[in-house]
C-alpha positions as CSV (number, residue, x, y, z in Angstrom):
1,X,25.1,18.7,4.9
2,X,23.7,21.6,3.1
3,X,20.1,21.0,2.5
4,X,20.9,21.1,-1.6
5,X,23.2,18.2,-0.8
6,X,20.7,16.6,1.3
7,X,18.3,16.6,-1.2
8,X,20.7,15.3,-3.7
9,X,21.2,12.0,-1.5
10,X,17.6,11.0,-1.5
11,X,16.5,8.4,-4.2
12,X,14.2,9.4,-6.9
13,X,11.8,6.6,-6.0
14,X,11.5,4.6,-3.4
15,X,10.5,1.1,-3.7
16,X,9.4,-1.5,-1.5
17,X,8.3,-4.8,-1.4
18,X,4.5,-6.1,-1.3
19,X,3.8,-9.7,-0.4
20,X,0.2,-11.7,-0.2
21,X,-0.5,-13.4,3.2
22,X,-4.3,-14.7,2.4
23,X,-3.6,-18.1,0.5
24,X,-5.2,-21.8,1.0
25,X,-2.4,-23.3,0.1
26,X,-0.9,-23.3,3.3
27,X,-1.0,-21.7,7.1
28,X,0.9,-18.5,7.6
29,X,3.2,-20.1,10.2
30,X,4.2,-21.9,7.3
31,X,4.4,-19.2,4.8
32,X,6.3,-16.7,7.3
33,X,9.1,-19.1,7.0
34,X,8.9,-19.0,2.7
35,X,8.7,-15.3,3.0
36,X,11.5,-14.5,5.1
37,X,13.9,-15.0,2.8
38,X,12.1,-12.9,0.5
39,X,11.7,-10.4,2.6
40,X,15.5,-10.7,3.8
41,X,16.8,-10.4,-0.1
42,X,14.6,-7.2,-0.9
43,X,16.5,-6.0,2.0
44,X,20.0,-6.8,0.8
45,X,19.0,-5.3,-2.3
46,X,17.9,-1.7,-1.2
47,X,14.5,-1.7,-1.1
48,X,12.7,0.5,1.0
49,X,9.9,-1.1,3.1
50,X,7.5,-4.4,3.3
51,X,3.8,-3.8,2.9
52,X,0.9,-6.2,4.2
53,X,-2.7,-5.0,3.1
54,X,-6.0,-5.9,4.9
55,X,-9.0,-7.8,3.8
56,X,-11.7,-9.2,5.7
57,X,-12.1,-12.9,4.3
58,X,-15.4,-15.1,4.0
59,X,-13.8,-17.7,2.3
60,X,-10.5,-18.5,0.3
61,X,-10.7,-16.0,-2.7
62,X,-8.8,-13.1,-0.7
63,X,-5.4,-12.0,-1.2
64,X,-4.9,-9.8,2.3
65,X,-5.2,-11.0,5.9
66,X,-7.8,-9.6,8.4
67,X,-4.9,-9.1,10.5
68,X,-1.8,-7.0,9.4
69,X,-0.2,-6.1,12.1
70,X,0.1,-9.3,13.9
71,X,1.9,-10.5,10.6
72,X,4.0,-7.3,10.8
73,X,4.9,-8.0,14.4
74,X,5.9,-11.5,13.1
75,X,8.3,-10.1,10.3
76,X,9.8,-7.5,12.8
77,X,12.5,-9.7,14.1
78,X,13.5,-10.6,10.9
79,X,14.4,-7.4,8.5
80,X,15.4,-3.9,9.4
81,X,13.1,-2.3,6.5
82,X,9.9,-0.3,6.8
83,X,6.9,-2.0,7.5
84,X,3.9,-1.0,6.6
85,X,0.1,-1.4,6.0
86,X,-1.1,-1.3,2.6
87,X,-4.1,-0.7,3.3
88,X,-5.7,-0.7,6.8
89,X,-9.6,-0.5,6.6
90,X,-9.9,2.1,8.8
91,X,-13.4,2.4,9.6
92,X,-13.8,-1.0,11.0
93,X,-11.3,-0.3,13.6
94,X,-12.3,0.7,17.5
95,X,-10.0,3.7,18.0
96,X,-8.5,2.9,21.0
97,X,-7.6,-1.0,20.0
98,X,-6.0,0.9,16.6
99,X,-4.3,3.4,18.6
100,X,-3.2,0.8,21.4
101,X,-1.8,-1.7,19.0
102,X,-0.2,0.3,16.8
103,X,1.8,1.9,19.3
104,X,2.9,-1.3,20.9
105,X,4.0,-2.2,16.9
106,X,5.8,0.9,16.6
107,X,8.2,-0.1,20.1
108,X,8.5,-4.0,18.8
109,X,9.7,-2.7,15.5
110,X,12.2,0.4,16.4
111,X,9.7,3.5,15.2
112,X,10.0,1.7,11.2
113,X,6.0,1.5,11.1
114,X,4.1,3.1,8.7
115,X,-0.2,2.8,8.6
116,X,-1.9,2.9,5.1
117,X,-5.7,3.7,5.6
118,X,-8.0,3.0,3.2
119,X,-12.2,3.1,3.5
120,X,-13.1,-0.2,2.6
121,X,-16.2,-1.6,0.5
122,X,-19.9,-1.5,1.3
123,X,-19.2,-5.4,1.9
124,X,-16.8,-4.5,4.9
125,X,-19.0,-1.9,6.3
126,X,-21.9,-4.3,6.4
127,X,-19.7,-6.6,8.2
128,X,-19.1,-4.2,10.7
129,X,-22.8,-3.0,11.1
130,X,-21.6,0.6,9.9
131,X,-24.2,2.9,7.9
132,X,-23.0,4.0,4.9
133,X,-23.4,7.5,5.4
134,X,-21.1,7.4,8.4
135,X,-18.2,6.1,6.9
136,X,-16.6,9.5,5.8
137,X,-16.8,11.5,8.6
138,X,-15.8,8.3,11.0
139,X,-12.7,7.9,8.5
140,X,-11.6,11.5,9.3
141,X,-12.2,11.2,12.6
142,X,-10.6,7.8,13.2
143,X,-7.0,9.9,11.5
144,X,-7.8,12.8,14.1
145,X,-8.3,10.4,17.1
146,X,-4.9,8.7,16.3
147,X,-2.7,11.8,15.7
148,X,-4.4,13.1,19.0
149,X,-4.2,9.8,21.3
150,X,-0.2,9.4,19.7
151,X,1.0,12.5,20.5
152,X,-0.6,12.0,24.3
153,X,-3.7,13.4,24.1
154,X,-6.6,12.4,27.0
155,X,-8.5,10.8,24.4
156,X,-10.6,12.1,21.6
157,X,-14.8,13.0,21.3
158,X,-16.1,13.0,17.9
159,X,-19.8,12.4,16.1
160,X,-19.3,8.9,15.4
161,X,-15.9,7.7,17.9
162,X,-15.8,8.3,21.4
163,X,-11.6,7.4,23.1
164,X,-12.0,8.4,26.4
165,X,-8.7,8.7,28.1
166,X,-4.9,8.5,27.0
167,X,-3.2,5.5,25.6
168,X,0.2,4.2,26.7
169,X,2.6,3.1,25.9
170,X,3.6,5.8,23.3
171,X,4.4,5.3,19.7
172,X,8.3,5.4,19.3
173,X,7.9,8.0,16.6
174,X,6.8,11.7,17.6
175,X,3.3,11.9,17.7
176,X,3.3,8.3,16.7
177,X,3.5,6.8,12.9
178,X,3.1,8.4,9.3
179,X,-0.6,7.8,8.1
180,X,-1.0,7.3,4.1
181,X,-4.1,7.7,3.1
182,X,-6.0,6.4,0.4
183,X,-9.0,7.4,-1.9
184,X,-9.8,9.8,-4.9
185,X,-12.5,11.7,-4.5
186,X,-12.2,15.1,-3.8
187,X,-13.0,14.7,0.4
188,X,-10.3,11.8,0.4
189,X,-7.7,14.4,-1.3
190,X,-8.5,16.4,1.3
191,X,-8.5,14.2,4.3
192,X,-4.8,13.2,3.1
193,X,-4.0,16.6,2.7
194,X,-5.1,17.9,6.0
195,X,-4.9,14.8,8.4
196,X,-2.2,12.8,6.5
197,X,0.9,12.6,5.9
198,X,1.0,11.1,2.1
199,X,-1.5,10.0,-0.6
200,X,-1.9,6.3,-1.1
201,X,-3.3,5.0,-4.5
202,X,-5.6,2.1,-4.8
203,X,-4.2,-1.3,-6.5
204,X,-6.4,-0.8,-9.3
205,X,-6.2,3.0,-9.6
206,X,-4.9,3.4,-13.5
207,X,-1.9,5.2,-13.8
208,X,-3.4,8.6,-15.7
209,X,-5.7,8.3,-12.5
210,X,-2.9,8.7,-10.3
211,X,-1.5,11.6,-12.2
212,X,-4.7,13.6,-12.1
213,X,-5.3,12.9,-8.6
214,X,-1.5,13.3,-7.5
215,X,-2.3,17.3,-8.7
216,X,-5.8,17.4,-7.1
217,X,-3.3,16.5,-3.9
218,X,-1.1,18.9,-4.3
219,X,-3.5,21.5,-4.6
220,X,-5.3,20.2,-1.1
221,X,-1.9,20.8,0.4
222,X,-1.4,24.0,-1.0
223,X,-4.7,24.5,0.4
224,X,-4.2,22.7,3.6
225,X,-1.1,25.8,4.0
226,X,2.0,22.7,3.3
227,X,4.4,22.9,0.5
228,X,3.1,21.2,-2.5
229,X,6.5,20.3,-3.3
230,X,7.0,18.0,-0.8
231,X,4.0,15.8,-1.2
232,X,4.7,12.3,-0.8
233,X,2.3,9.6,-3.3
234,X,2.6,6.3,-2.8
235,X,1.2,3.1,-5.1
236,X,1.1,-0.6,-4.7
237,X,1.7,-2.2,-8.1
238,X,1.6,-5.9,-9.2
239,X,4.8,-6.9,-10.7
240,X,6.2,-9.8,-12.6
241,X,10.0,-8.8,-14.3
242,X,12.2,-11.5,-15.9
243,X,14.8,-11.7,-18.5
244,X,12.8,-10.9,-21.7
245,X,9.4,-9.4,-22.0
246,X,8.0,-12.8,-23.5
247,X,9.0,-15.0,-20.2
248,X,7.6,-12.2,-18.1
249,X,4.3,-12.7,-20.0
250,X,4.4,-16.4,-20.8
251,X,4.8,-17.3,-17.1
252,X,3.7,-14.6,-15.1
253,X,0.8,-13.1,-17.1
254,X,-2.1,-15.6,-16.0
255,X,-1.4,-14.5,-12.2
256,X,-1.8,-11.2,-13.0
257,X,-4.9,-12.0,-15.2
258,X,-6.5,-14.0,-12.0
259,X,-6.1,-11.1,-10.1
260,X,-7.7,-8.7,-12.4
261,X,-10.2,-11.3,-12.2
262,X,-10.3,-11.1,-7.9
263,X,-11.1,-7.6,-8.6
264,X,-13.8,-7.6,-11.0
265,X,-15.5,-10.3,-8.7
266,X,-14.9,-7.5,-5.6
267,X,-16.5,-4.8,-7.9
268,X,-20.1,-6.5,-8.6
269,X,-19.4,-9.1,-11.1
270,X,-18.2,-6.8,-14.3
271,X,-14.9,-4.4,-14.9
272,X,-14.8,-1.3,-17.0
273,X,-12.4,-1.2,-19.5
274,X,-10.6,1.9,-20.6
275,X,-12.0,1.4,-24.2
276,X,-15.6,1.8,-22.6
277,X,-16.1,-2.0,-22.8
278,X,-16.7,-4.5,-20.0
279,X,-14.8,-7.1,-19.1
280,X,-16.9,-10.1,-17.5
281,X,-15.6,-13.5,-16.2
282,X,-15.1,-14.6,-20.3
283,X,-13.2,-11.5,-20.8
284,X,-9.2,-11.3,-20.7
285,X,-8.6,-8.4,-18.6
286,X,-4.7,-8.2,-18.4
287,X,-3.8,-6.9,-21.7
288,X,-6.3,-4.1,-21.8
289,X,-5.0,-2.4,-18.2
290,X,-1.2,-3.8,-18.0
291,X,0.4,-0.5,-18.7
292,X,-1.9,0.8,-16.3
293,X,-2.0,-0.8,-13.1
294,X,0.9,-3.6,-13.6
295,X,4.2,-3.6,-13.8
296,X,5.5,-6.7,-16.2
297,X,8.7,-7.6,-18.3
298,X,12.0,-7.1,-18.5
299,X,14.3,-4.7,-16.4
300,X,14.2,-2.3,-18.9
301,X,10.5,-2.2,-19.5
302,X,9.7,-2.3,-15.8
303,X,12.1,0.6,-15.6
304,X,10.4,2.6,-18.4
305,X,6.9,1.6,-17.0
306,X,8.2,3.3,-13.0
307,X,9.8,6.2,-14.7
308,X,6.1,7.1,-16.2
309,X,4.9,6.6,-12.5
310,X,7.5,9.4,-10.9
311,X,6.4,11.8,-14.2
312,X,3.0,11.1,-12.3
313,X,4.4,12.8,-9.2
314,X,4.9,8.9,-7.7
315,X,7.5,8.9,-4.9
316,X,6.9,5.0,-3.2
317,X,5.9,2.2,-5.2
318,X,5.4,-1.5,-3.5
319,X,6.3,-4.2,-6.0
320,X,3.8,-6.6,-5.5
321,X,5.6,-10.3,-6.4
322,X,3.5,-12.9,-4.6
323,X,-0.3,-12.4,-5.8
324,X,-2.5,-15.1,-6.7
325,X,-0.4,-17.7,-5.4
326,X,2.8,-17.1,-7.9
327,X,5.3,-19.8,-7.5
328,X,8.3,-18.3,-5.2
329,X,10.9,-18.6,-7.5
330,X,9.0,-16.4,-10.1
331,X,8.4,-13.9,-6.6
332,X,12.4,-14.4,-6.1
333,X,13.3,-14.2,-9.6
334,X,11.3,-10.3,-9.5
335,X,12.6,-9.1,-6.8
336,X,16.2,-10.0,-7.6
337,X,16.4,-8.7,-11.2
338,X,14.6,-5.6,-9.9
339,X,17.2,-5.3,-7.2
340,X,20.3,-5.8,-9.6
341,X,18.8,-3.7,-12.6
342,X,15.4,-1.4,-11.5
343,X,16.5,0.3,-8.3
344,X,20.2,1.3,-9.3
345,X,18.2,3.1,-11.4
346,X,16.0,5.3,-9.5
347,X,19.0,5.9,-6.6
348,X,20.4,9.3,-6.6
349,X,24.0,9.4,-7.2
350,X,26.3,10.6,-4.2
């Protein structure tokens, strides 16, 4: 097959599935039994991947587990999808522990693992006793250490971390699982370009910001001697799809609104809205930001929204369908309608 033909067979956008595993509604073993049919449904419809995030909760008001690699290990036997962390909070990990656990999971899933990483929040750094001033350097060195250890190096030594000795077993994937790097400041773009394999936009990054940051990421790739045209850009979008626009908003809007307020609380209790006003506990946030951080509406609506992400340079989108303990039947409907009507729109013709 020629290079042109190979490119023509590539999807215009890879669409994956993101599930929330932090809940007080039930235990993780029961949640796994509920989620496996959703994951397998997504796989049958041609979804590309499954993503699990990470948080370090101190109470029930959180949506990701503290151990996403354990969750992915439990899921791995039930699906052939690529398995990703969206995202792992990298500075809080011990480099040797993560190198071992990432290698073992990559073997367990047959080389399907992608490690998306983020820098975390100040409350995470405090919980793990990490001074703010070392976080940027630690993030860089963790990425370098993982690449070195997974490639067979006899340890890694930096200014903020030390990882003496090689690790075994090694990952199935040569040089280890791909590292998709989050962040939006200039240093994060350079980090993603030099030390990573993709840029991963945050769940609350507005579409406008994603487009602007993608251009900076491409410039950083060029400065690093890499082809900007090869830029891989991922985004995780909270999603509700129904047969009509009105039904999606009526049945799913309150769950998205609840999630917006979780993020508001994580940001310290207030959120700046696009019009410059400040959202508080009494503010209805979703109508102000839905077109920037969510996918909501009919299949045609969501398809058009995803076209805007493709125009902004996004190559991979994970549809987050189970936020805020939304009923499973609504999550299933979003997967089904996406599979039947949205995914075909983004697959290149043979």
